[in-house]
C-alpha positions as CSV (number, residue, x, y, z in Angstrom):
1,M,-4.7,12.0,-29.1
2,E,-6.9,11.0,-26.2
3,N,-6.9,12.2,-22.7
4,F,-5.4,9.6,-20.4
5,Q,-4.3,9.6,-16.6
6,L,-1.7,7.3,-15.0
7,N,-2.8,4.0,-13.6
8,P,-6.5,4.3,-14.7
9,I,-8.9,1.9,-13.5
10,I,-10.1,-0.6,-16.0
11,C,-13.4,-2.4,-15.4
12,I,-13.3,-5.8,-17.1
13,S,-16.4,-6.7,-18.5
14,G,-17.2,-10.3,-19.5
15,Y,-20.3,-10.2,-21.5
16,P,-19.3,-11.3,-25.1
17,V,-18.1,-14.7,-25.7
18,S,-14.8,-14.2,-27.4
19,F,-13.3,-11.5,-25.1
20,W,-13.5,-9.2,-22.0
21,G,-14.1,-5.6,-22.6
22,L,-11.6,-3.1,-20.9
23,R,-13.9,-0.4,-19.9
24,L,-14.3,2.7,-17.9
25,V,-17.6,1.4,-16.3
26,C,-19.3,-2.2,-15.9
27,S,-21.7,-1.9,-18.9
28,E,-22.6,-3.8,-22.0
29,G,-22.3,-2.8,-25.7
30,L,-21.3,1.0,-26.5
31,A,-22.8,2.5,-23.4
32,D,-20.6,4.8,-21.5
33,G,-18.0,4.4,-24.2
34,G,-17.9,0.6,-24.8
35,N,-14.3,-1.0,-24.8
36,H,-12.8,2.3,-23.9
37,F,-9.2,0.7,-23.6
38,G,-9.5,-2.4,-25.8
39,N,-10.1,-6.2,-25.0
40,V,-8.4,-9.4,-24.2
41,S,-9.5,-12.5,-25.9
42,K,-11.0,-15.6,-24.2
43,T,-10.8,-19.1,-25.7
44,G,-13.7,-19.9,-28.3
45,A,-13.0,-18.8,-31.9
46,G,-9.4,-18.3,-31.5
47,P,-6.5,-18.1,-29.1
48,Q,-7.0,-16.5,-25.4
49,G,-4.7,-13.9,-24.1
50,V,-4.4,-11.5,-27.1
51,I,-4.6,-7.9,-25.7
52,A,-5.8,-5.6,-28.4
53,L,-5.7,-2.0,-27.3
54,K,-6.8,1.5,-28.5
55,E,-4.4,4.8,-28.4
56,V,-5.3,5.7,-24.8
57,A,-4.1,2.6,-23.3
58,I,-1.0,2.5,-25.4
59,V,-0.1,5.9,-24.4
60,N,-0.7,5.2,-20.8
61,I,1.8,2.4,-21.0
62,A,4.3,4.4,-22.7
63,V,4.0,7.3,-20.2
64,Q,4.8,4.8,-17.4
65,G,8.0,3.5,-19.5
66,G,6.4,0.7,-21.3
67,N,6.5,-0.2,-25.0
68,F,3.2,-2.2,-26.1
69,N,4.1,-1.5,-29.9
70,G,7.4,-3.0,-29.0
71,L,6.5,-6.2,-27.8
72,M,7.3,-9.7,-29.3
73,G,4.3,-10.5,-31.6
74,Y,2.9,-7.0,-31.8
75,A,0.6,-6.4,-34.8
76,A,-0.9,-3.4,-36.0
77,G,-4.9,-3.3,-36.2
78,P,-7.7,-4.9,-34.4
79,S,-7.0,-8.8,-33.2
80,W,-9.5,-11.7,-34.4
81,T,-11.8,-10.6,-31.6
82,G,-12.7,-7.2,-33.8
83,G,-12.5,-4.0,-32.7
84,G,-12.9,-1.0,-34.7
85,Q,-10.3,1.2,-36.7
86,D,-9.4,2.8,-33.3
87,Y,-7.6,-0.2,-32.2
88,L,-4.0,0.2,-32.8
89,G,-2.5,-3.0,-32.4
90,H,-2.5,-6.5,-30.5
91,V,-0.2,-8.8,-28.9
92,P,-0.6,-12.5,-28.2
93,F,0.1,-13.5,-24.4
94,K,-0.9,-17.2,-24.9
95,S,-3.0,-17.1,-21.5
96,A,-5.5,-14.7,-20.0
97,D,-3.4,-14.8,-16.9
98,S,-0.4,-13.6,-18.6
99,A,-2.4,-10.9,-20.4
100,F,-3.9,-9.6,-17.3
101,R,-0.6,-9.7,-15.5
102,Y,1.0,-7.3,-18.2
103,L,-2.0,-5.0,-18.0
104,E,-1.7,-4.7,-14.2
105,Q,1.5,-3.3,-14.4
106,Y,-0.1,0.0,-15.8
107,F,-3.6,-0.1,-14.8
108,R,-5.7,-0.8,-11.7
109,L,-7.9,-3.9,-12.7
110,C,-11.3,-4.8,-11.4
111,A,-13.7,-7.3,-12.5
112,C,-17.3,-6.3,-13.5
113,P,-20.1,-8.8,-12.1
114,D,-20.5,-10.4,-15.4
115,A,-16.9,-11.2,-15.6
116,L,-16.0,-12.8,-12.3
117,V,-17.2,-16.4,-13.4
118,S,-15.5,-16.4,-16.9
119,L,-12.2,-14.9,-15.5
120,M,-12.0,-17.7,-12.9
121,A,-12.8,-20.3,-15.5
122,H,-9.6,-18.8,-17.6
123,G,-7.4,-19.2,-14.6
124,V,-7.3,-15.5,-13.6
125,D,-7.9,-15.3,-10.0
126,F,-6.1,-12.2,-8.8
127,I,-8.5,-9.3,-10.0
128,P,-10.9,-8.0,-7.4
129,P,-14.4,-7.2,-8.1
130,C,-15.2,-3.6,-9.1
131,D,-16.2,-1.2,-6.6
132,E,-19.5,0.0,-7.5
133,S,-18.5,3.7,-6.7
134,K,-15.9,3.4,-9.1
135,C,-17.0,1.2,-11.9
136,T,-21.1,1.3,-12.3
């Protein structure tokens, strides 16, 4: 099991076309751990608002009393957006707004500079920009 802490900051990266990365830092690709927590799907090749998570995120939710694996629609493994073998499961939320509202119950969210426009375009207007001292 990976290390985790309560209410960690998730830096939302917007670079890829089909999903937002849920990262430790604002970066592209695998730099600094890549999508450390998982991803949330955008519209495009599939439905938006699907949250696909890794163990560290699922454990953090469980420690705070949530049950990601018990949500309606939960399926084991990565979603249509991809992810490696370390993606434990995914849940469709039907909208990006609903997906990020769920995540904000368990994490402090911030938007990386490359995600701000695409989040707004998908109706997500409540996530503040990342503070560069926390997510660089």
